[in-house]
N, C-alpha and C positions, 0 to 999 in steps of 0.2 A: 190426560194432558189438556190444559185449557187452550182455547183458540189464541189467546195472547201469547202464550209460551210457544205455540206452533209458529206464530208470526215472527217471534224473535229468532227462532231457529232458522226459519226461511231467510230472514234478512242476513243472518250471520253466514249462511251457506252461500248466498248471492255474493256477499262481499269477499268471501274466501275465493270463490271462482274468479271474480274480478281482480283480486289482489295477486293471484298466481298466474293470471293470463299472460303477463310478460314472458313467462317461460315458453309458452306456445309460440309467440311471435319472434322470440330470440332463436328458437329452433328453425324458423323460416327466414333467418337473416339473409340467406343467399338468394331469396326470392324477392324481386323488386317490390317495394311497398304498394305501388298501384295495382300490381297483380294480386297481392295478398288482399288488398281492399276489395277488389272486384269479386274474388272468391268469397270473402266474408259477406258481402252484400247478397250474392246469389244463394249461398247456402243458408243464410239467415232467412231469406224468403222461403226456401223449401221448408225450413223448420217451422216457420210461422204458419204456412199453409197447412202443414200436417196438424199442427196444434188446433188451428181454427176448424179444420175438417172434423177432428175428433170431438171438439166442443160443439159442433153443428152451428158454428157462427161464421162460416165462410162467406155467406151472402153479405155480411156486414162490411167486407173489404171493398167490393165494387161499389156498394152503396156510399161509402165514404169518398171514394175517388170521383164520384159524379156530383158531389155537393159543392157549394160555393167555398167550402173550406179547403178544397184541393190546392189552392194557391199557397195557403199556410202550410199544408202538408209537404208540398214541394220544397218550400223554403226550409222547413225543418229538416227535410231529407238532405239538403245540401249542407246544412250546419252539422248534422250528426256524422255525415260522411267526411267532412273536413276534420272533425274531431277524431274520428277513427283513424284517418290517415296520419294525423299528427302523432297520435299515440303509437301506431305501428312504426312510423319513421323514427321516433325518439328511442324506442326499444331497440330497433335494429342498429342504431347508430350510437349505442352506449350512453343514452341520455335518459334512462329510466328514472333516475333520482329526480331530475328536473320535471319529468312527467308526473311523478307522485306529488311534487310540490303543487302542480297545477290543480290536482284534485283536492288537495288540502285547502287551497285558497278559493276554490269554487264557491263554497257557501257564502264567503264574504263578498265575492263578486256578485252573487245573487242578491245579497242585501243592497249593494250599490245599484243594481239594475232596478230593484224595487223602489229605491229612493228616486232615481231619475225618471223611470217610466211611469210608475204608479203613484208617485209622490207619497210613498209610505214613510211615516215618521220613524226616526231611529232613536233608541234609548242611549243613555250615556255608555252603557256597556257595549252596545253595538258599534258606536263611534270609536271607542277604545280598541275594540277588536280590529276594526278596519285600519286604524292608525298603526297598530302593531304589525299587521300584515304588510302595510306599505313600508314600514321600517325594515322588515325582513327583505323585501324586494330591493330596497336601497342598499342594504348591507351586501347582498349578493352582487348587485350591479357594481358596487365599489370594489369588492373583494375579488371578483372574477373578471373584472374589466369589461363586462357586457351585461345587459339586462337579461333576466331569465325568460327569454322570449317564448320558449316552448311552453313553460308553465303558464305564462300569461295567455298564450294562444289557446291552450287547452281549456283553461278556466273560462275564458271569454266565449269561445264557441259553445261550450257546454252550458254556460249561463244563458246565452241568447237562445239556445235550443230549448232550455227549460221555460224561457219566457213564451216562446211560441206554443209549446205544449199546453200551457195554461189556456190558450185560446182555441184549442182543438177539442171539440166535444166528442171524444171517443175514448175507449179504454186503451191502456198502454199497449197491449198486444196487437189490437186492431190498428192503432195509429202507426206503430213502428212497422207493422206488416205493409201498410200503405206506403210508408216512406221508402222501404227497400224495394217495393214493387215499382215505384217511380224511378228508382235508381237502377233497377235491373237491366233495362235496355242499354244503358250506358256501360254497365259492368260487362254485359254480354258482348257488346261491340268491342270493348277493350280486349277481352280475352280472345275474341276471334282474331283481332289484329296480332296479338301476342303469339297465339298458336299457329297463325298463318305465316309468321315470319316477317310481317310488315314492320314490326318493332319488337324488340326483345329477342330472345334466343329460342323461341318455340314454346315457352311456357313450362312450368314445373309439374302441372297436373298430368298424371298418366305416365310420367317418366319413372316413377318409383312409388312403391306403396306407402312409404313413410310420409313423403311430402303430400301425396294425394289425400291420405287420411287426415293429416294435420289441417289441410285446407278445408276439408269437410267439417272437421271438429270446430273450426273457427265460427261456423254458423251456430253450432250448439252452444259454444261459449258465449256468443252474443245473445242468443235468444233465451237460454235457460235461466240465467240470473235475472233477466227482465221479468220473467214469469214469477220467480220467487219474490222479487221486489214488489210486484203487483199484489201477490198473495199477502205479503207482510203488511203493506200499507193499509189493507182493509181490516187488520186485526190488532195492530198496536198503534200507540200514539205517535204522531209525527215527530215529536221531540225525541222519542226513542229511536225512530228510524234515522233521524239525523245524527244521533250520537253513534249508533252502530255503524253507520256508513263510513265513519273515519277509519274503520278497520281496513277498508279497501286501499287507500294510499299508504297506510302503515305497512301493510304486507308488500305493496309494490316497492316501498323504500327498502324493506328488509331483503327482498329478492335482489334488488339492484346492488345493495352493499355486500350481502353475504354470498349470493350465488353468482352474480355477474362480476363481482369485485370492482364495481365502479368506484372511483375515488371519492371519499367524503372529506372535503377540505375543512379547514378551520372556519371558513365563512359559512359553509353548510351547517357546521355545529353551532354557529351563532344564530343563523337565520331560521333553522327548523324549530328550535325551542321557542323562538318568538312566535312562529306560526302556531305551535301547539298551545302556547299561553293564550294567543288570540282566539283560537277555537274553544278553549276552555271558558274564556270570558263570554264569547258568543253563545255557547251552549247553555251556560248558567242563566244568561239573560233571556234566552228563548224559553227555558223551563219556567222562569219567573213569570214571563208574560203569559204562558199557557195556563199556569196555575191561577193567575189573576182573571183570565177569561173564563175559566171553569167555575170560579167563585162568584161571577156576576149572576144576578137573578135573570131568569128567562122570562121575556115578555109574553103576556097572554096566558 
């Protein structure tokens, strides 16, 4: 099996885990989202520390935390924590369909961020994709009587998080480990308050093996796909990574509609095809641009 094929398999597996992750958080719907988020943060840190120790790269973590980039790492930590919280909340409150929409439109939000922040030029296809996505948001806003705030929130927080990650010169495992390390004291303090009875009902961890196990697994579900994603990006073209990544929100949508029985309205049936067409146009444009870059002669 070639390295490229291994990379595609790794990417598919990562997206499958992400796509079915709502089932985990739905099973923890009786646990308040801040408590689930705190456990996800701490158990993610444990997972990453174990991985870095096995890889003998543990010294890279404190080395990153004492550099000038620590401010960017802290800001990235706040953004990914906000994104995780929004996803957990949306699943627990029966809004997984809207959450999946957020991850569908994230690539188009990233394009807009590139336009505004980096002054990256957009092709006709990219402008068309953004216009179709905007039309989908308008359709949902008109049909449902409110803007899809959860989708926009998730897409924006993840898009800004991606923007910051471009500025952090560290591998994905090390940088995310640093992010959860920064968040760990806050997560630990929150759980101490919960289990101490200062707020909440004493905490879910330790009361039953099912909840305790699921809370621990949340760390693996967070860290495992990231490692697979990192493995894939080193072995396959980014255009392929981008296309396969749409499997994640597709599975989230399927879980929401078929497993959670969340209502799919007429307006959803209009808006989602618009998003899918937009992503198709965007992907074809990205493939075209990549082929053009690969065909250019190399200087020197």
